[in-house]
N, C-alpha and C positions, 0 to 999 in steps of 0.2 A: 767285382768291378768289371771283369771281362764279360761276365754274364750280361750286364747292362749294356755294354758296348755292342755285343752281338745283337741284342734286341733292338737297339737303336739303328744298327745297320739294316736289319730286316724291315723296320718301319720305313726307312728311307727307300729301300728297294720297293716296297709296296706302293709308296707315294709315286715313285718313278713309273712303275708298271701302270698305275692309273693314268698318269699323264700321257703315256704311250698307248692308251686305250686297250691295254691287256688286262681287262677287268677280272677275268677268271683267274689269271695268274696272280694278280694282286690279292684277291680273296684267299687263294691258297697260301700265299706268303703270310697273310694275317693269321690264318688258321694255325700256322706253325708257332707263331708268337702266343696265340691264345691257349695253346696246349700246355704252355709252361707258366704263363702269367696272364691274369685278366687285366690287360692293358687298355686304358681308355682310348688312346690313339689308334691302336690296332682295331678296336671295335668300330671306331668312326670310319677308318679307311675301308674296313671290310663292308660296312653298311653302304658307303658310297659306291663301292664296286658292285655290290648286289643291286643297288638302285640303277646303276648304269646298265646292268644286265636285265632290267625290268623284273627283278625279284623283289618287288616292293614290300610284301609282308615280312620276308626275311630281313630286309634292310631295316624296317621299323623295329623289329625285335632287337637287332644289334644296337640301334640308336638308343632304345629304351634301356638296354643293359649298360651302355656307356653312361647314361644319366644316373643309373643306380651306382655305378662305380665312382663317378665324379659329378655329384649333384650340382646343378646350376651351370653346367657346361653350355654356353650360349650356342655353340655350333650345333650340338645335338637338339637343343630346343627349337632352333630355326628349321632344322631338317624334318622334324616330326610334324610341324604345323602344316 
């Protein structure tokens, strides 16, 4: 239970870093999550961070991975189009 709480805190941190335009830091935070869990939200946030950094091919890879983890995720589908 504590594990899930920590992951949720890290996701919220990454969202905040994106809002503050600290895209590189947000991507790093997501990477911490992805080292221990293949979390769809972490993949989406990391993809958004990479896209903001103009790393489009890497962002698309993360969005596609998020789709594989959570098929039918509308946010991922919209971003890949």
